[in-house]
C-alpha positions as CSV (number, residue, x, y, z in Angstrom):
1,M,0.0,0.0,0.0
2,P,1.4,3.4,-0.9
3,S,3.1,5.3,2.0
4,D,0.9,8.4,1.6
5,T,-2.3,6.4,2.2
6,K,-4.3,7.9,5.0
7,P,-4.0,6.1,8.3
8,I,-7.8,5.4,8.5
9,E,-7.8,3.9,5.0
10,R,-4.8,1.7,6.1
11,L,-6.6,0.8,9.3
12,I,-9.7,-0.3,7.4
13,S,-7.6,-2.4,5.1
14,F,-6.1,-4.3,8.0
15,F,-9.5,-5.3,9.2
16,S,-10.3,-6.6,5.7
17,E,-7.3,-8.9,6.1
18,Q,-8.2,-9.9,9.7
19,P,-11.6,-9.0,11.2
20,C,-10.4,-8.8,14.8
21,W,-7.3,-7.1,16.3
22,M,-5.9,-6.3,19.7
23,I,-4.9,-2.7,20.0
24,A,-1.1,-3.0,20.5
25,P,-0.4,-5.1,17.4
26,L,-2.7,-2.9,15.4
27,A,-0.8,0.2,16.6
28,A,2.5,-1.4,15.8
29,K,1.3,-2.4,12.3
30,L,0.0,1.1,11.6
31,H,3.0,2.8,13.1
32,Y,0.9,5.1,15.3
33,S,0.5,5.4,19.1
34,I,-2.2,3.5,20.8
35,P,-4.1,6.7,21.7
36,S,-4.0,7.7,18.0
37,V,-5.3,4.3,16.9
38,R,-8.2,4.6,19.4
39,R,-9.1,7.9,17.9
40,F,-9.1,6.4,14.4
41,L,-11.3,3.6,15.6
42,I,-13.8,6.0,17.2
43,E,-13.9,7.9,13.9
44,I,-14.6,4.8,11.9
45,G,-16.9,3.1,14.4
46,Y,-15.8,0.0,16.3
47,C,-16.9,-2.7,18.7
48,S,-14.9,-4.2,21.5
49,S,-15.3,-7.8,22.6
50,F,-17.2,-8.8,25.6
51,T,-14.8,-11.7,26.0
52,H,-11.1,-11.4,26.8
53,N,-11.7,-8.4,29.0
54,G,-12.8,-6.3,26.1
55,G,-9.3,-6.6,24.6
56,W,-10.3,-7.3,20.9
57,Y,-11.6,-4.8,18.4
58,T,-13.5,-5.0,15.2
59,L,-15.1,-2.4,13.0
60,R,-18.8,-1.8,13.6
61,S,-19.6,-2.8,10.0
62,I,-18.1,-6.3,10.3
63,P,-20.2,-8.3,12.8
64,R,-23.4,-10.0,11.7
65,F,-25.2,-10.3,15.0
66,G,-27.6,-13.2,15.5
67,R,-31.1,-13.0,17.0
68,D,-29.5,-13.1,20.4
69,G,-27.4,-10.1,19.6
70,L,-24.1,-12.0,19.6
71,W,-21.4,-12.5,17.0
72,F,-18.3,-14.7,17.4
73,Y,-15.0,-14.8,15.5
74,R,-13.4,-18.0,16.7
75,D,-13.5,-17.7,20.5
76,I,-13.8,-13.9,20.5
77,G,-17.3,-12.7,21.3
78,F,-19.0,-9.4,20.4
79,S,-22.4,-8.2,21.4
80,H,-24.6,-5.3,20.2
81,A,-25.1,-4.6,23.9
82,G,-21.4,-3.9,24.4
83,S,-19.7,-5.2,27.5
84,L,-20.2,-8.5,29.2
85,T,-22.2,-6.8,32.0
86,N,-24.6,-5.2,29.6
87,T,-24.9,-8.4,27.5
88,L,-25.8,-10.4,30.6
89,I,-28.5,-7.9,31.7
90,E,-29.9,-7.8,28.2
91,I,-30.0,-11.6,27.5
92,I,-31.5,-12.3,31.0
93,T,-34.1,-9.6,30.7
94,R,-35.2,-10.9,27.3
95,S,-35.3,-14.6,28.4
96,P,-38.8,-16.0,28.9
97,A,-38.0,-17.6,32.3
98,G,-34.5,-16.4,33.4
99,M,-31.3,-18.4,32.9
100,T,-28.7,-20.3,35.0
101,A,-25.0,-19.3,35.1
102,A,-24.2,-22.5,33.3
103,S,-26.5,-21.8,30.4
104,L,-25.3,-18.2,30.1
105,G,-21.7,-19.4,30.2
106,E,-22.4,-21.8,27.3
107,K,-24.2,-19.2,25.3
108,L,-21.5,-16.5,25.8
109,R,-18.6,-18.9,25.9
110,S,-17.3,-17.0,28.9
111,R,-17.4,-17.6,32.6
112,C,-19.8,-15.2,34.2
113,H,-20.8,-16.5,37.7
114,S,-18.9,-13.8,39.7
115,I,-20.3,-11.0,37.5
116,L,-23.9,-12.3,37.9
117,V,-23.5,-12.3,41.7
118,H,-22.1,-8.8,41.5
119,L,-25.1,-7.6,39.4
120,C,-27.5,-9.2,41.8
121,R,-25.9,-7.5,44.8
122,H,-26.2,-4.1,43.1
123,G,-29.8,-4.6,42.1
124,K,-29.1,-5.0,38.3
125,L,-30.6,-8.5,38.3
126,Q,-32.6,-10.8,40.6
127,R,-32.0,-14.5,41.2
128,Q,-34.0,-17.4,42.6
129,K,-32.7,-20.7,44.0
130,Q,-33.8,-23.7,42.0
131,G,-32.3,-27.0,43.2
132,R,-28.5,-26.6,43.4
133,S,-28.5,-23.7,40.9
134,H,-29.7,-20.1,40.8
135,I,-32.0,-18.8,38.1
136,Y,-31.1,-15.2,37.2
137,L,-34.0,-12.9,36.4
138,A,-34.6,-9.4,35.2
139,A,-34.3,-6.5,37.8
140,D,-37.7,-5.2,36.6
141,P,-40.3,-6.7,39.0
142,H,-43.0,-7.0,36.3
143,I,-40.6,-8.8,33.9
144,S,-39.2,-11.1,36.7
145,A,-42.8,-11.9,37.8
146,T,-43.6,-13.2,34.3
147,Q,-40.3,-15.1,34.2
148,R,-41.0,-16.8,37.6
149,Q,-44.4,-18.0,36.3
150,A,-42.7,-19.5,33.2
151,M,-39.7,-20.9,35.1
152,P,-40.8,-24.6,35.6
153,T,-41.5,-25.2,31.9
154,A,-38.3,-23.3,30.7
155,L,-36.1,-25.2,33.2
156,A,-37.3,-28.5,31.8
157,A,-36.5,-27.4,28.3
158,Q,-33.0,-26.2,29.3
159,I,-31.8,-29.4,30.9
160,P,-28.0,-29.6,30.4
161,A,-26.8,-32.1,27.9
162,E,-24.6,-33.9,30.4
163,I,-27.5,-34.5,32.8
164,A,-29.7,-35.5,29.9
165,V,-27.1,-38.2,29.1
166,L,-27.2,-39.4,32.7
167,V,-31.0,-39.7,32.5
168,L,-31.0,-41.6,29.2
169,V,-28.2,-44.0,30.3
170,E,-30.1,-44.7,33.6
171,F,-33.3,-45.4,31.6
172,I,-31.5,-47.8,29.3
173,R,-30.2,-49.7,32.4
174,N,-33.6,-49.7,34.1
175,P,-36.3,-49.3,31.4
176,N,-39.2,-50.0,33.9
177,S,-38.2,-47.1,36.3
178,S,-40.6,-44.3,36.8
179,F,-39.7,-40.7,36.4
180,E,-39.4,-40.3,40.2
181,Q,-37.1,-43.4,40.4
182,L,-34.8,-42.1,37.6
183,A,-34.4,-38.8,39.4
184,G,-33.8,-40.6,42.8
185,T,-31.2,-43.0,41.3
186,I,-29.3,-40.2,39.6
187,E,-29.2,-38.1,42.8
188,H,-28.1,-41.2,44.8
189,N,-25.5,-42.4,42.4
190,K,-24.2,-39.2,40.9
191,G,-25.1,-36.5,43.4
192,V,-27.0,-34.6,40.7
193,T,-30.4,-33.2,41.6
194,I,-32.9,-33.1,38.8
195,D,-36.6,-32.2,38.9
196,T,-39.1,-34.9,37.7
197,E,-40.7,-32.3,35.4
198,Q,-37.4,-31.9,33.6
199,I,-37.3,-35.7,32.9
200,V,-40.9,-35.7,31.8
201,R,-40.2,-33.0,29.2
202,L,-36.9,-34.6,28.2
203,F,-38.6,-37.9,27.4
204,A,-41.4,-36.1,25.6
205,Q,-38.8,-34.4,23.4
206,H,-37.4,-37.8,22.4
207,D,-40.8,-39.5,22.1
208,L,-40.0,-41.7,25.0
209,K,-42.6,-40.5,27.4
210,K,-45.1,-43.3,26.9
211,T,-42.5,-46.0,27.6
212,I,-42.1,-44.8,31.2
213,P,-44.6,-46.5,33.6
214,T,-45.7,-45.0,36.8
215,A,-44.5,-46.7,39.9
216,A,-44.0,-46.1,43.6
217,P,-40.7,-44.5,44.6
218,R,-37.8,-47.0,45.0
219,S,-36.0,-47.6,48.3
220,Y,-32.3,-46.8,48.1
221,E,-31.2,-48.7,51.2
222,H,-29.5,-51.5,49.3
223,L,-28.0,-49.5,46.5
224,P,-24.2,-49.3,46.5
């Protein structure tokens, strides 16, 4: 590229070669100071990542945000809400029945438990204990009331994949077990608490619901 090319044009060309940059390598490649590169980015329009402590940059024209407002380049995440804090608040507020830290971490590809606790302490979110997990809810009392009403159904639909595998494996081993017996055996053997309604919906999703008979709860005294 000619040496007299304007720095902003050069900067744009770098992003056409690579969609995400950290600020120091970008400044070194452009041969300008970091404060100058920041000014150029502001002039063009940019987004900073919500992952990696906001250390990655892309031009505002590059991301193609999905319905959840997220865009990833490899493991680098960007959100139209901006920071991880704002993204958590927006996603939780929009969710029909709140979300667990685990489901949020999976969606955002970022650990966020400590931030969620901080947001609750400062009144930016609410949370409700459900089994061994917390469900994070909107701060707005009207929205959170609706989320609480929908929570049982949504929790069943959001059963984590690893727990679903435990349920299905246990069912294969003991096909005559009731829903209650499956939940009890998994809690006894694996230390994982799962709601019966979650198992009901899991089996319904896999067209296995009618194969489960009703039965009295099993005694666990002679289980290993």
